[in-house]
Phi, psi and omega in degrees: 000154183302311182283323183302322180296336181288335189296332185266358182283150180248186190303322185297334181290341185269348187301316183294332183274352186292142174283148180252143170060045171301141178289163179299324179295319179294316180299317181294318178299321178292320175303315180297316182297315182292317180299311181295317181295317180293321178296321177297316180297317179298317179296327180287316187284326182238051186304323187253015183227087184298323181297316181291326176300316180297318182297315181294317178301316181295321183290329181271310185283348176284345177287157179303133181300330180295344181260001179294153176306143179071315179298329181281004176097358178291152183288155180299322183293345177259024185296323182301309180295322181294318177295320180300317179293324178298317179292319179299321182290342179290342176064221185289349179286347181250128181297143185288323183226132176224136175063230184282305183215164176298324181295331179296329177296316179301317182297317180296318178297315181298316180300311183295320180292320180295322176301317183287327175298315178297320180300313180293332182282339187242004179240159172057233183281350175057042185292337179268004185300316178301317178297315184293317181294321177297319177297314182299317185286329187261329191231351189297327182294340181270002185295331174304331177294327177300315179299314185294320183285318187278334187245314189073010183232153178257356184268002174251116182279120181266179195302339177297345178249272189292323184287343175266141181303131180274106181290141174233128183295141164258101188219088185228056175290160180283002178219151183275334181082002184288338182260020184291137179226150175074197178056036181297323180294321179291323176298322179292324178294322176295317180302316180296322182291315183286341177270000177287175183303321184273335176073028183239129174242134179244120181255118185240138179277159179285142170060016179077013183266151172265168173092006181269359173105023180298309183296317179301320180294315180298317180292322179298319177298314181299322179293338180262350182266121185240010183266003185260149179281335181199166183224149176223133174230128177219131179263117182277355173050047185277356183232170180078211186266352184275159182281130178300141183267150176262169178300320182292323177295322176298316180295320179299329180277319187278323190299324177304326180282305189287333182264345182077009179265163185285159175301321179298316182297313181296321180296333181274347178287153173281166179302314177298325178292322177295319179296318179298320178295318178302313181294328179289312185285341180264348184298134174074014182246150175268100188242147169251121181242130176245113176258110190258143176055056179264132180264324186221154185298328184295341178293331186238354186304316182288341184269351186295133176244100184259068182242157178306134178086355179266155179218146179230133174242126179244126175251141184199159171268356182242165171279115179266122180276103179241131180301129176071000182289153179286168178296145183297147172267106187270118182272135174254182177292170183286153169286150182310315178297321179294318180298320179294317180297321178296313179301314184291330177296324182272313188266347183092168181264174176094002179279160178303118187296326180290323177291321176300315180297322179295317179298315182296319181293318180290334176276006177059022179058030180269123188304318184296324179287317179298316180297317180298313183286328176294323178294325176298315181296317179296333180276358175115358177291137177298131182301320180299321180292322178294318180295318182299329181286349185266151178299156177300148177295159180227174187295315182270137176260005178274133178292137181267329183201173180298334179297332177298323179280317183297317184294334179278351172262352184298325180297319179297319179292322183298331182276356180280153172277179189295319178298318179295323177295316179298321178296319180294320178295318178295321177300320179290321183286326182308122186280352181285156179295324179227120181271135181270158175301319180305315183287321179293321179299326179294329178283318184281337185072031183245157173297161184299316184293322178293320177297321178298320179295321178295315180294326176296329175291327175294325175296316181297329179276001179078019184251003178202162178214159166274144180305146184301324182256024186293134174270161178283106184287128178291333176263112183305321182298339181266003174295134186242161182225147179226170173196161175303144186296338176291324178289319176297321180296326176296317178297319178296320178300316180296321179294329182277324188246347181083174182209139177240136180300335182271352184278134177267341180234115182300336180289340178255013183287167173294166186236151173214069186299339180293339180300315179300315181295323179295320180295314180300315181300320180293320178294318180297313180298320179299311183290327176297318178295317181295315181298317182296332185258005184261137176224193184297337180286342177248035178304325181301322178296314183292326178299325179280318190261358188304311181293325177294317177300313178301315184292323176294316179298323183273000185280356179200170184238057178240172185297319182297316180288330175294320179293324175296318180298318179296314181294320179295323178297319178296317179294321180296325175297313180302323185259019171065025173257074185291335177295315177296316182301312183298315182294314183294316183290326176296317176298315180300315180299318181293314183292317178301321177295321180294323185265003176080018177269088185290326178297316177297318180297317179297319180297319178293321178296321177298318177300319177296327174297319177299316179301313180297319181297313183288338175273353183083013178267077192292323180296316179295318180299315180299320179297316181293317177300318182294321177294320178296317179300315181301317181290316180298323178294320179296329180270357185055037179271099187295319179296319178296319178302313182297319177300313182294319178296320176299319177300316178296327177295317178303314182296316179299318179295316180298332179274354181087009177270079189290327180296313179296319180300314181298318178300314181294315181300316180294322178297317177295322181297322178300316181292314180300319178297315184292330184260002176074025180270089188292329176298321178293320179299315179298319179298322178294318176304315182294316179301315178292330175296319179296315179300314180297320179297316181292336175275358182067026172265077192290330179295314178295318180301314182295321178297314181295314181297320180295319178296318180296316182299313181297318183289316177298318180297320180293335178272358180077019181265083187295319181299311185287330174296321180296322178294324176294319177295324175302319177300320177298321177295320178297320178296313179302318180298315181295330180272003178081011177272076190294325179295317178296318179298315181299318179298315180298311184294323177297316179296320178297316179301316180299318180297311183294324178291326178294319184267001175075031179263101185290321179299313178300321177298319177296319178298320178296319179293327174301314178300314180297323177296321179292324176297314180297320179298316180297333179275358180080015181261091187295318185299307178294330177297312179296324180297312180293317179298317180297317180296319178296316180298321179299316181294314177304318180297315185294326182263008169091008176274078189295325179295314179297318180298316179297318179293322178293320179296318178298318181297316179298316182298321180293323176295319180297321182277357180078015179286161175290133179249126185288179180305150180285354187302320185297320182280329176297331180291348181271350186300130179287145182285295183201173190239118168059030185242107182283131180290339179275355181077000000 
């Protein structure tokens, strides 16, 4: 076997495989990976024997670092032999037999080291990424042999499993594709296209119309393709009433699933960071990607993965100009036998064949119409009645305009009662991809259960569906509904132009354009109320509705929607969705500027400053705070001035410009004092406490933190009081009062865990880790640092996560670790909370 033969090789056999001239960064990253991996393996193998763990660590890490596996230049694929030689060189310090066999020890070490190599290759600066990707592409498929040779056991998972990132599909189309029939020639054309050199198939509808089955064809192909390692499906919503999605919005939605990271972490990344993560997690994988409803090439250009074994299907109503892409596969309407098979799959067999043929002919053999009417029949509507509601057949079966599709949905609408019609129009106007019962109920003015019954009638009429992958929502209000964008567009059309029961063509119907405006106003008012009453305890609501709130806010450029955008941005900051916050606040700032609401614009700019500060984008944050300050000064808004100046003070402190920070804090404090804004006064005390602590003026720092803590506590601001108490702990730590520091940080941790503030909890663990380090207790220090780093990583504070990882690595390698002051200075104060209210 390939790996088995490696076991008997000695040092001379590795010389030819060694890499030459590794950079200092690569060598250091390899040192870290081997050290962490080996320590993990030792802890696993000798879990209950502390003495033996110390002995083994000394025997391995006491060797020259230049001779460690991988650090000595040997290739990753030769890790088994390299680890074996490392263990042999340990001599009597390494036990001869552990567990089942000596080889199982090698397997555990290799597995642990490979995990850490991948970690170093995909995090931070990714200095090991070239080595890791080359290994994955050339040798990863042979790794099961490593397990067999090194272990002889199946209960130890080697790198082909755990050490390799576990891909998870993002696959949530609104249809399952299981009932697809016909179009065999088109499926073959897609297969030929994706197997071409470029691997891109473009499916385009005829005449720019939707509803001819582009998405269904792509999903059907995906369901039959089994050679791919993973799948991705994303609907860009470029048509109908919904807002077209960008590549970055797609990444913000997909990455939590495919990367295994939290929504909060992905939301806090910048657009370039999300794109870099996408390229990292897709590298070296055989993926099938379906980009649905794409209008322009720029929506997907950055997402394209043009690697061997990968395939991309793009569906569009337009011709998308893609470099090297094959000619579009232009879909026409169904052939009569295919249309009949589709109808029977949905509605069942045994219906009058002449009536079925009449329905298909009157539906122009267009899949979206056939599906809608077949669902009506399946729900119990008489087939003859459904056919009678449709226009007479005509010679051409090609649709001439959108009215051809709309008029054929008119019969279904005509049979609805008034509440159901209002619900359908609201469903059409709603700009979100999936409308919730809660939002539709706000338009109808009905209780949730009654609204659910109305929406279920739309399903029975073939005008709505529950998402294919919908989970059972414990909150009835969060139950969602979807429909093909052509059906949603029909509802929006009716809201804009009105409908008369006697009209045969909706384009010539009477009009009530105010209906559309009333629906939008109701949605805006609903979401503004919901946003204002939502906090961290209702995070579940925001997780479902965040994109809908954003889309409603961005659907127009008026004051009400700008105010919704500003409020949504503030809530998104609080709930760690910085991607939503940035988009909403930028829109708010632009619209407020257009309508002359300077106070609103300044407030949105201040919010953008908060986003930049919490993301670590200090230059952008400073610019936004400065713009807000300029506007507030022109308006003579004292509270706004103080807020903006406080923001500039935070940035100056984070940059280490303590003189400027102190000047800004004191200027803000004068205003807060004069206007009676006690929260602002407390915030200034804390800011000045941080400056004093970093200057090592601990007496002043302790006085300031104590004043901040007492004032915040009296105002009932538990989170901010905890941060002031955290400052007291940091001062005690710096003065060597370790017991006091430990007490402060423990109390802070308890508070943050009670109120569900993960960032605060990570900061508290950082403090506890520093206390343990100062006491010489390496194990609890590493435990606290590791827990803090994981949280920073999960919620998207990549700079903090990277610094924590570096700090942990230096402790592991026995390097000198400098004072904690520099990292304590990075701790964020609070999130999205204006002291001026």
